Phi, psi and omega in degrees: 000131177279127184301145180304327186267009179286148186292149181281118182296343178291335180292317179289325175296317179301320180297318180288329185297324181301333183277355179293131182287351178230155181287150181257125184241147179246191179271151177295139179303129181210147189304327183278352180247133175249126181267096180280017179057045178248108182244121178269144180223130175233140173213160174234147182227154170220194181297343181263355180114209182293132180246348177201151181208136173215154182225147174225150180238127178259144181229150167257127181260126176256119175292325178230084183296340181286331181227091184291342175277359181299134180297340179291344174282346182270150177251153176282136184243135174281171188298318185295322180291319183295315178301315179300324180287325182281346181281132175285132175244152179267130181265208182298142176066023177076015179278140178290134183246000000 
């Protein structure tokens, strides 16, 4: 669990996204898509500055957006996938995410 007083990583991502040489576009708002405001950003640098950049936007797809508890919204998970979801991973600075 990330402490409440930990810096919001989205703020740092937003600063870096401004450096992208092309606009980053997302999907149009629609009932079946939830935008959890998760933008991934990757870059590489060398002595001359940035040499690669990429961004990704994450959405949640709801098959039945009117009832998020509806089992149709759930996926069948195999045992390995279920274990990986339940395992705590460490994020930046060793914080559990």
